[in-house]
C-alpha positions in Angstrom: 56.5 -22.2 14.6 55.8 -21.8 18.3 58.5 -20.7 20.7 61.4 -20.8 18.3 63.0 -17.4 17.5 61.6 -16.0 14.3 64.0 -15.5 11.4 64.7 -12.2 9.8 63.4 -13.4 6.5 60.0 -14.1 8.0 60.0 -10.7 9.7 60.7 -9.0 6.4 58.2 -11.2 4.5 55.5 -10.2 7.0 56.4 -6.6 7.4 56.9 -5.7 3.7 53.1 -5.3 3.0 53.0 -2.6 5.6 55.0 -0.5 3.2 52.3 -0.7 0.5 49.4 -0.1 2.9 51.1 3.0 4.3 51.5 4.5 0.9 47.7 4.9 0.7 47.1 7.2 3.7 48.6 10.6 2.7 47.4 10.5 -0.9 43.9 9.4 0.0 43.4 11.6 3.0 45.6 14.6 2.3 46.6 15.1 -1.3 43.6 13.8 -3.3 40.7 15.9 -1.9 42.5 19.1 -2.9 43.6 17.5 -6.2 40.0 16.7 -7.2 38.7 20.1 -6.1 41.4 22.0 -8.0 41.7 19.9 -11.2 38.1 18.8 -11.8 34.7 20.5 -12.0 33.7 19.3 -8.5 33.5 21.8 -5.7 35.2 21.3 -2.3 31.8 20.7 -0.8 31.0 18.0 -3.4 34.3 16.3 -2.9 33.9 16.4 0.9 30.4 15.0 0.8 31.4 12.1 -1.4 34.4 11.2 0.7 32.6 11.6 4.0 29.8 9.2 3.0 32.3 6.6 1.8 34.3 6.9 5.0 31.2 6.7 7.2 30.2 3.4 5.6 33.8 2.2 5.9 33.6 2.5 9.7 31.0 -0.3 10.0 32.6 -2.8 7.7 35.6 -3.8 9.8 33.9 -6.2 12.3 31.9 -7.8 9.4 35.0 -8.3 7.3 36.8 -9.6 10.3 34.0 -12.2 11.1 33.9 -13.1 7.4 37.7 -13.6 7.3 37.4 -16.0 10.2 34.7 -18.0 8.5 36.7 -18.2 5.2 40.0 -19.2 6.9 39.3 -22.9 6.8 38.9 -22.8 3.0 40.9 -19.7 2.1 44.0 -18.9 4.2 44.6 -15.4 5.5 47.5 -15.0 3.0 45.3 -15.9 0.1 42.6 -13.6 1.3 45.2 -10.8 1.3 46.3 -11.8 -2.3 42.7 -11.6 -3.6 42.0 -8.3 -1.9 45.2 -6.8 -3.4 43.6 -7.2 -6.8 40.5 -5.3 -5.8 42.6 -2.7 -4.0 44.8 -2.1 -7.1 41.7 -1.5 -9.3 40.2 0.9 -6.7 43.4 2.9 -6.3 43.8 3.2 -10.0 40.3 4.6 -10.4 41.0 7.2 -7.6 44.5 8.2 -8.4 44.2 8.3 -12.2 40.6 9.2 -13.0 39.3 11.1 -16.1 39.1 14.5 -14.4 36.9 15.9 -17.2 34.1 13.5 -16.3 34.7 13.1 -12.6 31.4 13.2 -10.6 30.3 12.7 -7.1 28.8 9.3 -7.8 32.1 8.1 -9.3 34.1 9.5 -6.4 31.8 7.9 -3.8 31.6 4.4 -5.4 35.4 4.1 -6.0 36.2 5.5 -2.7 34.0 3.0 -1.0 35.4 0.1 -3.0 38.9 1.2 -2.2 38.3 1.6 1.5 36.5 -1.8 1.5 39.4 -3.5 -0.2 41.9 -1.8 2.1 39.9 -3.1 5.1 39.6 -6.6 3.5 43.4 -6.6 3.2 44.3 -5.0 6.5 42.3 -7.2 8.9 43.6 -10.6 7.7 47.1 -9.0 7.6 46.8 -7.9 11.2 45.3 -11.3 12.2 48.1 -13.1 10.5 50.6 -11.8 13.1 48.6 -13.6 15.8 48.8 -16.9 13.9 52.5 -17.0 12.9 53.8 -17.7 16.4 52.6 -18.3 20.0 55.7 -16.4 21.4 54.7 -13.0 22.9 57.9 -11.3 21.9 57.7 -12.7 18.4 54.4 -11.0 17.9 55.9 -7.7 19.1 58.7 -8.2 16.5 56.1 -8.9 13.8 54.1 -5.8 14.7 57.3 -3.8 14.8 58.4 -5.0 11.4 55.0 -4.0 10.0 55.0 -0.6 11.5 58.7 0.0 10.6 57.9 -0.7 6.9 54.8 1.4 7.3 56.9 4.4 8.3 59.2 3.8 5.3 56.1 3.8 3.1 55.0 7.2 4.5 58.4 8.7 4.1 58.6 7.4 0.5 55.3 9.2 -0.3 56.6 12.4 1.4 59.9 12.4 -0.4 58.6 11.4 -3.9 57.6 14.9 -5.0 61.0 16.2 -4.0 62.9 13.4 -5.6 60.9 13.3 -8.8 60.4 17.0 -9.2 56.7 16.4 -9.7 53.9 18.2 -7.9 51.6 16.2 -5.6 48.8 17.9 -7.5 49.8 16.5 -10.9 48.7 13.5 -13.0 52.3 12.5 -13.6 52.9 12.3 -9.8 50.0 9.8 -9.3 51.1 7.8 -12.4 54.6 7.3 -10.8 53.2 6.7 -7.4 50.8 4.1 -8.7 53.6 2.1 -10.4 55.6 2.1 -7.2 52.5 1.1 -5.2 51.7 -1.8 -7.5 55.2 -3.2 -7.2 55.2 -3.1 -3.4 51.6 -4.2 -3.1 51.9 -7.3 -5.3 55.3 -8.3 -4.1 54.1 -7.9 -0.5 50.9 -9.9 -0.9 52.6 -12.7 -2.9 55.5 -12.9 -0.3 52.9 -13.8 2.4 51.6 -16.8 0.6 52.7 -20.0 2.4 54.3 -18.1 5.2 54.6 -20.5 8.2 51.6 -20.3 10.5 50.2 -22.3 13.4 47.5 -24.9 12.9 44.1 -23.5 12.2 41.4 -23.7 14.9 38.3 -24.7 13.0 34.9 -23.6 14.5 31.3 -23.8 13.5 29.9 -20.7 11.8 28.4 -18.4 14.5 26.7 -15.0 14.1 29.2 -12.2 15.1 26.9 -10.8 17.8 26.8 -14.2 19.5 30.6 -14.5 19.4 30.9 -11.0 21.0 28.4 -12.0 23.7 30.4 -15.1 24.5 33.6 -13.2 24.5 32.2 -10.6 26.9 31.1 -13.3 29.3 34.0 -15.8 29.0 36.9 -13.6 27.9 36.5 -10.1 29.4 40.2 -9.4 28.7 39.3 -9.2 25.0 37.8 -5.8 25.6 40.0 -4.7 28.5 42.4 -2.5 26.5 39.8 -1.1 24.1 39.0 2.0 26.1 42.7 2.9 26.3 43.2 2.0 22.7 40.3 4.2 21.6 41.4 7.2 23.7 45.0 6.9 22.6 43.9 6.8 18.9 41.7 9.8 19.4 44.7 11.6 21.0 46.8 10.7 18.0 44.1 11.6 15.5 43.6 15.2 16.6 47.1 16.5 15.9 47.2 14.4 12.7 44.0 16.1 11.5 45.2 19.5 12.5 48.9 19.3 11.7 48.8 21.2 8.4 46.6 23.9 9.8 48.8 24.2 13.0 52.0 24.5 11.0 50.7 27.0 8.5 48.4 29.1 10.6 49.8 29.0 14.2 53.5 28.5 13.6 53.5 30.2 10.1 56.0 27.7 8.8 54.1 26.1 5.9 57.2 25.9 3.8 58.8 23.6 6.3 55.9 21.2 6.6 57.7 18.4 4.7 60.8 18.7 7.0 58.7 18.4 10.1 56.9 15.3 8.8 59.9 13.5 7.6 61.8 14.2 10.9 58.8 12.9 12.9 58.6 9.7 11.0 62.3 9.1 10.9 62.4 9.5 14.7 59.8 6.8 15.0 61.7 4.5 12.7 65.0 4.9 14.6 63.4 4.4 18.0 61.3 1.4 17.1 64.0 -1.3 17.6 64.8 0.1 21.0 61.2 0.0 22.1 60.9 -3.7 21.0 64.0 -4.6 23.1 62.5 -2.7 26.1 59.2 -4.6 25.7 61.0 -7.9 25.9 62.7 -6.8 29.1 59.9 -5.1 31.0 56.7 -6.2 29.2 54.4 -4.8 26.6 51.8 -2.8 28.6 54.5 -1.2 30.7 56.4 -0.2 27.5 53.2 1.2 26.0 52.6 3.2 29.1 56.1 4.7 29.0 55.7 5.6 25.3 52.4 7.4 26.1 54.0 9.3 28.9 56.9 10.3 26.8 54.6 11.6 24.0 52.5 13.5 26.6 55.4 15.2 28.3 57.1 16.0 25.0 53.9 17.6 23.6 53.8 20.0 26.5 56.6 21.8 24.6 54.1 23.0 22.0 52.7 25.5 24.5 56.1 27.3 24.6 56.3 27.7 20.8 55.9 31.1 19.2 55.2 31.7 15.5 58.3 31.0 13.4 60.0 28.8 16.0 61.1 26.0 13.7 63.9 24.7 15.9 61.5 24.3 18.8 58.9 22.5 16.8 61.6 20.3 15.2 62.6 19.2 18.7 59.0 18.5 19.6 58.6 16.5 16.4 61.6 14.4 17.2 60.6 13.7 20.8 57.0 12.8 20.0 58.2 10.9 16.9 60.1 8.5 19.2 56.7 7.1 20.4 55.2 6.9 16.9 56.0 3.3 15.8 55.6 1.6 19.2 52.3 3.5 19.8 50.8 1.4 17.0 52.9 -1.8 17.2 52.6 -2.4 20.9 48.7 -2.4 21.2 48.6 -4.5 18.0 51.0 -7.0 19.7 48.9 -7.1 22.8 45.8 -7.6 20.7 47.5 -10.6 19.1 48.2 -12.1 22.5 44.6 -11.7 23.5 43.2 -13.2 20.3 45.5 -16.1 20.6 44.2 -16.8 24.1 40.6 -16.6 22.9 41.3 -18.9 19.9 43.0 -21.5 22.0 40.3 -21.6 24.7 37.1 -21.1 22.7 36.3 -20.1 19.2 38.0 -18.5 16.2 37.5 -14.8 16.6 40.9 -13.3 15.6 39.6 -11.5 12.5 36.4 -10.3 14.3 38.4 -8.8 17.2 40.9 -7.0 14.9 37.8 -5.8 13.0 36.5 -4.2 16.2 39.8 -2.5 16.9 39.9 -1.3 13.3 36.5 0.2 13.8 37.6 2.0 16.9 40.6 3.4 15.0 38.3 4.8 12.3 35.8 6.1 14.8 38.6 8.0 16.5 39.7 9.6 13.2 36.1 10.5 12.3 35.5 12.0 15.8 38.7 14.0 15.6 37.5 15.6 12.4 33.9 16.0 13.6 35.2 17.6 16.8 38.0 19.8 15.7 36.6 21.6 12.7 33.3 22.8 14.2 35.2 24.1 17.2 37.6 25.9 15.0 34.8 27.5 13.0 33.1 28.5 16.3 36.3 29.9 17.8 36.9 32.0 14.7 33.5 33.7 15.2 34.6 34.8 18.7 38.2 35.6 17.5 39.8 32.9 19.6 40.8 30.5 16.8 44.5 30.6 17.7 43.8 29.5 21.3 41.4 26.8 20.2 43.8 25.4 17.7 46.6 25.2 20.3 44.4 23.3 22.8 42.9 21.0 20.1 46.3 20.2 18.7 48.2 19.7 22.0 46.1 20.2 25.1 43.3 17.8 24.5 45.6 15.1 23.1 47.8 15.2 26.2 44.7 14.8 28.4 43.4 11.9 26.3 46.7 10.1 26.4 46.9 10.5 30.2 43.4 9.1 30.4 44.4 6.2 28.2 47.5 5.6 30.4 45.3 5.6 33.5 42.7 3.2 32.1 45.2 0.6 30.7 44.7 -2.5 32.8 47.6 -4.1 34.8 50.1 -6.1 32.9 49.9 -9.9 33.1 52.6 -11.2 35.4 53.9 -13.7 32.9 53.9 -11.5 29.9 57.5 -10.5 29.7 58.8 -14.1 30.4 57.0 -15.7 27.4 
């Protein structure tokens, strides 16, 4: 499968697993910490400390798992690596979503959180790398990334709607029991559906230490790192409002009861706009399209500064406009990354997994930095009675600035990109 148009069946087969992986985010990062603190004997501080330690260790595992995935590929294909990791992930998620709350302790929470994050990474990196190995066609890789992110948005919307549709509270054992069953169905069907998916011939290479591979890439393939500054800054710009969303809606806008509406609207806008962005990328190129999406999000986010408490219509409009950039803001850099890793693999050594591991590490660093930056500033601003102003600038002002910096730093588009 090289320059031939990709079939819709292959697009669905590849993208479906994105549904399962997206079902993890909101429960693990948003719902569960409160659930543990409210339903078990653990305090908020204990829950936070256990999760922070697990997430801190998780940041450094991505490049190592990516390098390991490259080394394994000659014996165990990416799709079989994904299938094996799905078993570990299912066990970890079960332990976190359905624990014995009467005996839940910090050690248990840390160990199973770390195992779950590790399995999630072990699945995600081969899954991302697989998109670079299904086709050499640049637009096909955009379609694959778009399919993955489209199904990911569906997964997030499913988790958001499940409490409403089931009538179960997101802080109840029955909710996690139902969610776990749905997750298992999508996870195992997605991982099994990837087995024997058509891929390009494997480029075998001798085992080389990851730091030597990175040194060689920096010397011989500088483009491998060319979009990383923009990628990191753009992720940080996205992570700040994501981290502060619940606080902004409840404390600044005083619209906590409409939180679900805003989230669902935001993700639906991203899903609707994604096919249009993919068509645009084929016409004008990937980096140009990504730049346009970053500008649209930045300009749309300026509207936040005109909002007053209780202005639900205004924030709904902002959610729709910024949501338009949601899917492509993830799919487009991933597609560009696939192009870059393909060039490296063809010319030199197998480093697809390692490079996607580096990009995964940058994503997690951006999320960690967002939390580490935002909350201390909010605490400090409260002491000087300026928390409302600080929240506004952390939620919208700084992300706009970071996106514009990412836009500025994005290197020029390759002249042949949109013709391939």
